[in-house]
C-alpha positions as CSV (number, residue, x, y, z in Angstrom):
1,X,-15.2,-13.9,21.8
2,X,-18.2,-14.5,19.5
3,X,-20.1,-17.5,18.4
4,X,-20.0,-19.1,15.0
5,X,-22.8,-18.3,12.5
6,X,-24.0,-20.5,9.6
7,X,-22.1,-19.9,6.4
8,X,-23.4,-19.6,2.9
9,X,-21.6,-21.0,-0.1
10,X,-19.4,-18.6,-2.1
11,X,-17.5,-18.7,-5.4
12,X,-14.3,-17.2,-6.6
13,X,-13.7,-16.8,-10.4
14,X,-10.4,-15.7,-11.9
15,X,-9.9,-13.9,-15.1
16,X,-8.2,-16.9,-16.6
17,X,-11.3,-19.0,-16.0
18,X,-10.3,-20.9,-13.0
19,X,-13.0,-21.4,-10.3
20,X,-12.7,-22.0,-6.6
21,X,-15.5,-22.8,-4.2
22,X,-15.7,-21.9,-0.5
23,X,-17.9,-20.3,2.2
24,X,-19.1,-16.8,2.6
25,X,-17.6,-14.4,5.2
26,X,-18.2,-10.8,5.9
27,X,-20.9,-9.1,3.7
28,X,-23.1,-11.2,1.5
29,X,-22.7,-9.9,-2.1
30,X,-20.5,-9.7,-5.1
31,X,-17.2,-7.9,-5.6
32,X,-14.4,-7.8,-8.1
33,X,-10.9,-6.3,-8.5
34,X,-7.3,-7.3,-9.1
35,X,-6.3,-10.3,-7.1
36,X,-3.1,-10.1,-5.1
37,X,-1.6,-11.8,-2.1
38,X,0.1,-10.9,1.2
39,X,2.4,-13.5,2.9
40,X,2.3,-11.8,6.3
41,X,1.2,-13.9,9.3
42,X,0.0,-11.0,11.4
43,X,-1.2,-7.4,11.1
44,X,-4.2,-8.2,9.0
45,X,-6.2,-5.1,10.2
46,X,-3.4,-2.7,9.3
47,X,-3.2,-4.5,5.9
48,X,-7.0,-4.3,5.2
49,X,-7.0,-0.5,6.1
50,X,-4.0,0.4,3.9
51,X,-5.2,2.7,1.1
52,X,-2.6,1.2,-1.2
53,X,-4.8,-1.9,-1.5
54,X,-7.8,0.1,-2.8
55,X,-9.4,-1.7,-5.8
56,X,-7.8,-5.1,-5.0
57,X,-9.1,-8.4,-3.8
58,X,-6.6,-9.7,-1.3
59,X,-5.5,-13.3,-0.5
60,X,-4.1,-13.7,3.0
61,X,-1.7,-16.6,2.7
62,X,-1.5,-17.3,6.4
63,X,-3.9,-20.1,7.4
64,X,-5.7,-18.3,10.2
65,X,-6.8,-14.7,9.9
66,X,-9.0,-13.0,12.5
67,X,-7.9,-15.0,15.5
68,X,-7.1,-11.9,17.6
69,X,-10.1,-9.8,16.5
70,X,-10.0,-6.1,15.7
71,X,-8.9,-3.1,17.6
72,X,-9.4,0.6,17.0
73,X,-5.7,1.4,17.1
74,X,-4.7,-1.2,14.5
75,X,-5.7,0.9,11.5
76,X,-4.0,2.9,8.8
77,X,-7.0,4.9,7.5
78,X,-10.7,5.6,8.1
79,X,-11.9,2.2,7.0
80,X,-11.2,-1.1,5.2
81,X,-9.8,-0.3,1.7
82,X,-9.5,-3.8,0.1
83,X,-12.3,-4.7,-2.4
84,X,-12.6,-8.2,-1.1
85,X,-10.9,-10.9,1.0
86,X,-9.9,-14.5,0.3
87,X,-8.7,-16.8,3.2
88,X,-8.2,-20.4,4.2
89,X,-9.7,-19.9,7.7
90,X,-11.3,-16.5,8.4
91,X,-12.0,-16.7,12.1
92,X,-15.1,-15.3,14.0
93,X,-13.7,-16.3,17.4
94,X,-10.9,-14.3,18.9
95,X,-8.8,-14.4,22.0
96,X,-7.3,-10.9,22.5
97,X,-8.9,-9.2,25.5
98,X,-8.3,-5.8,24.1
99,X,-10.2,-6.5,20.9
100,X,-13.5,-4.7,20.4
101,X,-15.1,-7.3,18.1
102,X,-14.7,-10.1,15.6
103,X,-13.2,-9.9,12.1
104,X,-16.6,-11.0,10.6
105,X,-18.4,-8.1,12.3
106,X,-15.7,-5.6,11.2
107,X,-15.9,-6.7,7.6
108,X,-19.7,-6.6,7.5
109,X,-19.6,-3.1,9.0
110,X,-17.2,-2.1,6.2
111,X,-19.3,-3.8,3.5
112,X,-16.5,-6.3,2.5
113,X,-17.4,-9.4,0.6
114,X,-15.2,-12.4,1.4
115,X,-14.7,-16.1,0.8
116,X,-13.0,-18.6,3.1
117,X,-12.3,-22.3,2.9
118,X,-10.1,-21.8,-0.2
119,X,-6.7,-23.5,-0.5
120,X,-4.8,-20.2,-0.4
121,X,-1.3,-21.7,-0.7
122,X,-2.3,-23.3,-4.0
123,X,-4.1,-20.1,-5.1
124,X,-1.0,-18.0,-4.3
125,X,1.2,-20.4,-6.3
126,X,-1.2,-20.0,-9.2
127,X,-0.9,-16.2,-9.1
128,X,2.9,-16.4,-8.8
129,X,2.9,-18.5,-11.9
130,X,0.2,-16.8,-14.0
131,X,0.6,-13.3,-12.8
132,X,-1.7,-10.6,-11.5
133,X,-5.2,-10.7,-13.0
134,X,-8.8,-9.6,-12.1
135,X,-11.2,-11.8,-10.1
136,X,-14.7,-11.8,-8.7
137,X,-16.1,-13.2,-5.5
138,X,-19.8,-13.9,-5.0
139,X,-22.0,-15.2,-2.3
140,X,-25.2,-14.2,-4.2
141,X,-24.9,-16.4,-7.3
142,X,-23.0,-19.3,-8.7
143,X,-23.9,-18.5,-12.3
144,X,-20.5,-18.5,-14.0
145,X,-21.7,-16.7,-17.2
146,X,-23.2,-14.0,-15.1
147,X,-20.0,-13.6,-13.1
148,X,-17.9,-13.6,-16.2
149,X,-20.0,-10.7,-17.5
150,X,-19.4,-8.7,-14.4
151,X,-15.7,-9.5,-14.3
152,X,-15.3,-8.4,-17.9
153,X,-16.4,-4.9,-16.8
154,X,-13.8,-4.7,-14.1
155,X,-11.1,-2.2,-15.1
156,X,-7.4,-3.4,-15.3
157,X,-5.1,-2.0,-12.7
158,X,-2.7,-1.2,-15.5
159,X,-3.4,2.4,-16.4
160,X,-5.8,3.0,-13.5
161,X,-5.4,6.2,-11.5
162,X,-6.7,5.7,-7.9
163,X,-4.6,8.0,-5.7
164,X,-6.9,10.9,-6.1
165,X,-9.9,8.7,-5.2
166,X,-8.5,7.7,-1.8
167,X,-6.7,11.0,-1.0
168,X,-8.0,13.3,1.7
169,X,-10.5,15.8,0.5
170,X,-9.5,18.5,3.0
171,X,-6.2,19.6,4.5
172,X,-5.3,18.6,8.1
173,X,-2.4,19.0,10.5
174,X,-0.6,16.7,13.0
175,X,2.0,17.6,15.6
176,X,3.1,20.7,17.4
177,X,2.6,23.8,15.2
178,X,5.6,25.4,16.8
179,X,7.9,22.4,16.0
180,X,11.2,23.4,14.4
181,X,10.6,21.1,11.3
182,X,7.6,21.6,9.1
183,X,6.7,19.0,6.4
184,X,4.1,19.3,3.6
185,X,2.6,15.8,2.8
186,X,1.0,15.0,-0.5
187,X,-1.6,12.4,0.3
188,X,-1.9,9.8,-2.4
189,X,-3.3,7.3,0.1
190,X,-1.0,7.9,3.1
191,X,-0.9,5.4,6.0
192,X,-1.4,7.0,9.4
193,X,1.7,5.4,10.9
194,X,3.8,7.1,8.3
195,X,2.6,10.4,9.6
196,X,3.1,9.3,13.2
197,X,6.7,8.4,12.5
198,X,7.4,11.9,11.4
199,X,5.5,13.5,14.3
200,X,7.2,11.3,16.9
201,X,10.5,12.6,15.6
202,X,9.5,16.2,16.3
203,X,8.0,17.3,13.0
204,X,4.8,19.2,12.3
205,X,3.1,17.8,9.2
206,X,0.3,19.3,7.1
207,X,-1.4,16.8,4.8
208,X,-2.8,18.0,1.4
209,X,-5.1,16.4,-1.2
210,X,-3.3,14.6,-4.0
211,X,-3.9,17.3,-6.6
212,X,-2.7,20.3,-4.5
213,X,-0.4,22.6,-6.5
214,X,3.0,23.7,-5.3
215,X,1.9,27.3,-4.6
216,X,-0.7,26.0,-2.1
217,X,1.8,23.6,-0.4
218,X,4.2,26.5,0.0
219,X,1.7,28.5,2.1
220,X,2.5,26.4,5.2
221,X,6.2,27.3,4.8
222,X,7.5,23.7,4.7
223,X,11.1,22.8,5.4
224,X,10.6,19.6,3.4
225,X,8.1,17.6,1.3
226,X,6.8,14.1,1.6
227,X,5.3,12.0,-1.2
228,X,3.0,9.2,0.2
229,X,2.2,5.7,-0.7
230,X,-1.0,5.0,-2.6
231,X,-2.9,2.6,-4.9
232,X,-3.1,2.3,-8.7
233,X,-0.8,2.9,-11.6
234,X,1.6,5.9,-11.2
235,X,2.1,6.5,-14.9
236,X,-1.3,8.3,-15.5
237,X,-0.7,10.6,-12.6
238,X,0.5,13.5,-14.7
239,X,-0.8,16.0,-12.2
240,X,1.5,14.5,-9.5
241,X,4.5,14.1,-11.7
242,X,4.3,17.8,-12.7
243,X,4.1,18.8,-9.1
244,X,7.1,16.7,-8.1
245,X,9.1,18.3,-10.9
246,X,8.2,21.7,-9.5
247,X,9.1,20.7,-5.9
248,X,12.5,19.5,-7.1
249,X,13.2,23.0,-8.4
250,X,12.8,24.2,-4.8
251,X,15.9,22.2,-3.8
252,X,14.3,21.4,-0.5
253,X,14.4,17.9,1.1
254,X,12.0,15.5,-0.4
255,X,11.2,11.9,0.7
256,X,8.9,9.4,-1.1
257,X,7.6,6.1,-0.1
258,X,6.2,3.4,-2.4
259,X,4.0,5.3,-4.9
260,X,5.9,8.4,-3.9
261,X,9.1,6.5,-4.9
262,X,7.6,5.8,-8.3
263,X,6.6,9.4,-8.8
264,X,10.1,10.7,-8.0
265,X,11.4,8.3,-10.6
266,X,8.8,9.4,-13.2
267,X,9.6,13.1,-12.5
268,X,13.2,12.2,-13.5
269,X,12.1,10.5,-16.7
270,X,12.4,7.0,-15.3
271,X,9.5,4.9,-16.5
272,X,7.5,2.5,-14.3
273,X,6.1,-0.9,-15.2
274,X,3.4,-3.3,-14.0
275,X,5.1,-6.2,-12.1
276,X,4.2,-9.8,-12.7
277,X,2.6,-10.2,-9.3
278,X,4.1,-7.6,-7.1
279,X,5.6,-7.6,-3.6
280,X,3.4,-7.8,-0.6
281,X,4.4,-9.1,2.8
282,X,6.5,-8.5,5.9
283,X,9.7,-10.3,5.3
284,X,11.3,-9.0,2.0
285,X,15.1,-8.7,2.2
286,X,16.5,-5.4,1.0
287,X,20.2,-4.4,0.8
288,X,21.2,-0.9,1.6
289,X,24.0,-0.6,-0.9
290,X,25.3,2.6,0.8
291,X,25.9,0.9,4.2
292,X,26.1,-2.7,2.9
293,X,23.5,-3.8,5.5
294,X,20.4,-5.9,4.9
295,X,16.9,-4.9,6.1
296,X,13.9,-7.1,6.5
297,X,11.1,-5.0,5.1
298,X,7.3,-4.6,4.7
299,X,6.2,-4.2,1.2
300,X,3.0,-3.6,-0.8
301,X,3.3,-2.7,-4.5
302,X,2.4,-4.0,-7.9
303,X,4.4,-1.5,-9.9
304,X,8.1,-0.8,-10.0
305,X,10.7,1.5,-11.6
306,X,12.6,0.4,-14.6
307,X,16.0,-0.9,-13.4
308,X,17.7,-0.4,-16.8
309,X,16.6,3.3,-17.0
310,X,17.7,3.9,-13.4
311,X,21.1,2.5,-14.0
312,X,21.6,4.8,-17.1
313,X,20.4,7.9,-15.3
314,X,23.4,10.0,-14.4
315,X,21.5,12.2,-11.9
316,X,20.2,9.2,-9.9
317,X,22.0,6.9,-7.4
318,X,20.6,3.5,-6.4
319,X,20.5,3.2,-2.6
320,X,18.5,-0.1,-2.0
321,X,18.1,-3.3,-3.9
322,X,15.7,-6.2,-3.4
323,X,17.7,-9.3,-2.6
324,X,15.0,-11.7,-4.0
325,X,14.8,-10.2,-7.5
326,X,17.3,-7.3,-7.7
327,X,14.4,-4.8,-8.3
328,X,15.1,-1.2,-7.4
329,X,14.1,-0.5,-3.8
330,X,15.6,2.9,-3.2
331,X,17.1,5.9,-5.1
332,X,18.4,9.4,-4.3
333,X,19.3,12.3,-6.5
334,X,22.9,13.4,-6.9
335,X,22.1,17.1,-7.3
336,X,19.1,17.5,-5.0
337,X,18.3,16.6,-1.4
338,X,15.7,14.0,-2.5
339,X,15.4,10.3,-1.9
340,X,12.8,7.5,-1.9
341,X,12.2,3.9,-1.2
342,X,9.8,1.4,-2.7
343,X,9.0,-0.4,0.6
344,X,7.3,0.7,3.8
345,X,9.8,1.8,6.6
346,X,6.9,2.6,9.0
347,X,6.5,-1.2,9.0
348,X,2.9,-1.5,10.4
349,X,2.8,-4.4,10.4
350,X,6.4,-5.7,10.2
351,X,9.9,-5.3,11.5
352,X,11.3,-1.9,12.3
353,X,14.6,-2.4,10.5
354,X,14.0,0.6,8.2
355,X,12.6,3.3,10.4
356,X,16.0,5.0,10.3
357,X,14.9,6.4,7.0
358,X,12.6,8.9,8.9
359,X,15.6,9.9,11.0
360,X,17.6,10.4,7.7
361,X,14.8,12.6,6.3
362,X,14.6,14.9,9.3
363,X,18.4,15.1,9.5
364,X,18.4,16.1,5.8
365,X,15.9,18.8,6.6
366,X,18.0,20.1,9.5
367,X,21.1,20.3,7.2
368,X,19.2,22.3,4.6
369,X,17.3,24.7,6.9
């Protein structure tokens, strides 16, 4: 447990001109990006280190964030990936004995600018009504005109390619090299627990940079291919769409999650679109239309696949639907052993209802070996 340090004033300015005042937390400075919100009540460290949040300023809607500190095992990548953090109460004090330090120390070490003391429930309601937009946080200046100038230079997430920015720069392997199942992973911002879910089920995985061509992937003699989650707009990822089309010609099992789901759709001429405010949280209900069962899912995405186009595509079958808004949450190809889901079955954080999808993927590989 740590003591409480004096806090400087901070300011939050949204693209629509609305202003919110609070107190500084984490690094003193100025940061900007697309504002989004997560409704989860736990798992904040996994959320902050999820590469899919790269370029975004995150509102944590739960009232208390940081109350159990930070721990080295509660991470999804090599560092915090959010651009900034907004909270009601961002806590310096923590109670978990296993924690190695406070949230404030962790965010400062990762150079993350934050604001607390904001009415996050009201702010989330505002974003739900107005939609996604850019914002700026500063604990350096309260000059609105200066902040507006900086905010105007912040790129829109619509049309922004970020997957190659967060992707690994070098290949690496996980699991037993002599395992009977070998999987080539295209890293567009992969979460570490996704890889663990495959390794725990007896697979050997080799992770490749986002722009790796198929002939390089084939050198590891994969039995299947995996398309990872990641940040940004999938539409400008022409390099990835072309590779997925080539993979599909191989007729080997393919599984995609989140951004990987969108890329599988785009490779089948299904367009994607920018959602009004996205889905981010731990309790989104999804119906498996094949089994008729409902799953409570973890989600983090601001883009989706066009429902009308999916329904018209004769080569694609819808497998999962969001019970809140009927958005497409899962598809599979009728003529290829390929499927994908929009949500996160590794569920870190979140319920484990959907982890069967990793079992389905490995069983699909066994059937096609």
